[in-house]
NUDO-75748 format. One line per 3 residues: number of its first residue (from 1); their letters; for each residue x, y, z of C-alpha. Coordinates in nm, 3 decimals, decimal comma. Layout:
# residues N
NUM	a	X/Y/Z  ...
# end
This chain:
# residues 181
1	xxx	0,256/1,318/-6,487  -0,087/1,281/-6,318  -0,110/1,579/-6,039
4	xxx	-0,251/1,261/-5,811  0,094/1,098/-5,881  0,280/1,448/-5,804
7	xxx	0,091/1,521/-5,549  0,127/1,163/-5,348  0,514/1,176/-5,415
10	xxx	0,525/1,505/-5,270  0,357/1,358/-4,975  0,588/1,067/-4,944
13	xxx	0,906/1,230/-5,005  0,868/1,507/-4,756  0,815/1,255/-4,491
16	xxx	1,099/1,040/-4,603  1,306/1,364/-4,606  1,253/1,463/-4,254
19	xxx	1,306/1,090/-4,112  1,616/1,045/-4,319  1,793/1,393/-4,247
22	xxx	1,703/1,322/-3,910  1,866/1,000/-3,868  2,145/1,166/-4,069
25	xxx	2,196/1,429/-3,862  2,159/1,258/-3,525  2,481/1,010/-3,648
28	xxx	2,666/1,221/-3,803  2,560/1,562/-3,681  2,653/1,713/-4,054
31	xxx	2,410/2,009/-4,049  2,551/2,118/-3,690  2,908/2,111/-3,837
34	xxx	2,852/2,303/-4,192  2,586/2,534/-4,041  2,706/2,582/-3,645
37	xxx	2,472/2,574/-3,311  2,198/2,728/-3,441  2,145/2,484/-3,742
40	xxx	1,838/2,335/-3,607  1,666/2,669/-3,720  1,771/2,660/-4,072
43	xxx	1,703/2,288/-4,038  1,312/2,415/-3,937  1,297/2,637/-4,193
46	xxx	1,349/2,366/-4,441  1,117/2,153/-4,304  0,861/2,437/-4,337
49	xxx	0,983/2,532/-4,705  0,941/2,105/-4,753  0,564/2,075/-4,628
52	xxx	0,494/2,391/-4,839  0,619/2,242/-5,126  0,414/1,928/-5,081
55	xxx	0,126/2,169/-4,983  0,111/2,350/-5,312  0,152/2,008/-5,507
58	xxx	-0,130/1,894/-5,324  -0,288/2,191/-5,396  -0,225/2,177/-5,771
61	xxx	-0,398/1,799/-5,797  -0,733/1,927/-5,606  -0,772/2,253/-5,835
64	xxx	-0,787/1,942/-6,124  -1,001/1,752/-5,977  -1,248/2,017/-5,790
67	xxx	-1,588/1,955/-5,773  -1,515/1,610/-5,902  -1,704/1,383/-5,547
70	xxx	-1,983/1,659/-5,415  -2,112/1,512/-5,086  -2,243/1,836/-4,960
73	xxx	-2,368/2,167/-5,070  -2,113/2,437/-5,146  -2,250/2,657/-4,847
76	xxx	-2,178/2,369/-4,608  -1,910/2,229/-4,749  -1,731/2,568/-4,753
79	xxx	-1,836/2,630/-4,325  -1,711/2,263/-4,279  -1,386/2,291/-4,470
82	xxx	-1,316/2,608/-4,295  -1,399/2,416/-3,930  -1,140/2,110/-4,022
85	xxx	-0,899/2,375/-4,138  -0,856/2,568/-3,865  -0,889/2,297/-3,616
88	xxx	-0,621/2,120/-3,826  -0,428/2,430/-3,827  -0,493/2,542/-3,462
91	xxx	-0,378/2,153/-3,370  -0,033/2,207/-3,506  0,014/2,569/-3,341
94	xxx	-0,087/2,411/-2,999  0,169/2,145/-3,070  0,430/2,356/-3,171
97	xxx	0,329/2,589/-2,805  0,366/2,218/-2,612  0,692/2,130/-2,822
100	xxx	0,853/2,467/-2,861  1,066/2,501/-3,218  1,345/2,212/-3,150
103	xxx	1,092/1,959/-3,000  0,860/2,049/-3,314  1,141/2,004/-3,623
106	xxx	1,323/1,683/-3,442  1,540/1,873/-3,210  1,633/1,573/-3,027
109	xxx	1,803/1,447/-3,351  2,069/1,790/-3,311  2,118/1,672/-2,969
112	xxx	1,832/1,893/-2,786  1,689/1,626/-2,571  1,341/1,653/-2,348
115	xxx	1,376/1,618/-1,974  1,051/1,372/-2,016  0,796/1,306/-2,281
118	xxx	0,560/1,626/-2,327  0,191/1,479/-2,186  0,044/1,826/-2,145
121	xxx	-0,153/2,027/-2,417  -0,252/1,832/-2,731  -0,096/1,542/-2,598
124	xxx	-0,335/1,497/-2,357  -0,606/1,384/-2,655  -0,346/1,250/-2,922
127	xxx	-0,012/1,083/-2,950  0,116/1,255/-3,249  -0,076/1,595/-3,281
130	xxx	0,124/1,726/-3,572  0,022/1,504/-3,796  -0,337/1,478/-3,696
133	xxx	-0,361/1,870/-3,708  -0,198/1,827/-4,074  -0,423/1,530/-4,186
136	xxx	-0,736/1,715/-4,072  -0,641/2,040/-4,247  -0,626/1,842/-4,591
139	xxx	-0,936/1,712/-4,514  -1,079/2,026/-4,490  -0,912/2,124/-4,822
142	xxx	-1,076/1,792/-4,988  -1,378/1,905/-4,853  -1,346/2,279/-4,994
145	xxx	-1,274/2,161/-5,352  -1,515/1,867/-5,341  -1,232/1,649/-5,481
148	xxx	-1,197/1,245/-5,520  -0,777/1,347/-5,502  -0,850/1,511/-5,202
151	xxx	-1,009/1,253/-5,026  -0,804/1,047/-5,137  -0,456/1,226/-5,061
154	xxx	-0,625/1,271/-4,715  -0,580/0,881/-4,654  -0,237/0,852/-4,798
157	xxx	-0,110/1,153/-4,589  -0,267/0,967/-4,275  -0,143/0,645/-4,364
160	xxx	0,245/0,787/-4,430  0,224/0,967/-4,101  0,114/0,610/-3,942
163	xxx	0,418/0,430/-4,094  0,644/0,715/-4,025  0,508/0,712/-3,644
166	xxx	0,539/0,319/-3,607  0,833/0,197/-3,828  1,071/0,520/-3,853
169	xxx	1,076/0,809/-3,627  0,893/0,632/-3,331  1,161/0,393/-3,298
172	xxx	1,402/0,620/-3,385  1,322/0,861/-3,076  1,318/0,539/-2,886
175	xxx	1,674/0,450/-2,944  1,766/0,826/-2,875  1,593/0,852/-2,528
178	xxx	1,759/0,513/-2,426  2,043/0,628/-2,461  1,998/0,952/-2,289
181	x	1,944/0,739/-1,942
# end
């Protein structure tokens, strides 16, 4: 199968997995029943490993398509890619600091509800900074590889995150927090 298709599936399946598993945990508490009170930490590690596997698939797609879409001279592409990647990764770390581990990794589906929506840190500037950061870091990888597949996968990633937030994650969180009051 083509590396672009495999990477696209990796992006989609990662998002489907965390949305479906968060809903399953919220409805059944299956992870908590099986793994105990620290299930959220095991689950967070699972999501991190899943994201790393997604990124591995993306990297393979970029390797097979390297230099297929050279928009910038090599040194310029290098510095822009570093800036984008560092900004995206830094935004993710800032989001982790603002939310904490449980907030970052679907803790609300495990019963760890926040007292109020987070409005500080990166949330002053973005509604979903983790997804913005991941997409910007992906763009940095695409610029570095000067890969048409990389640019296409960046768009796919952004669209998948958008669909997830608008149609799945957002409504799920709204339901959880509406029952809190």
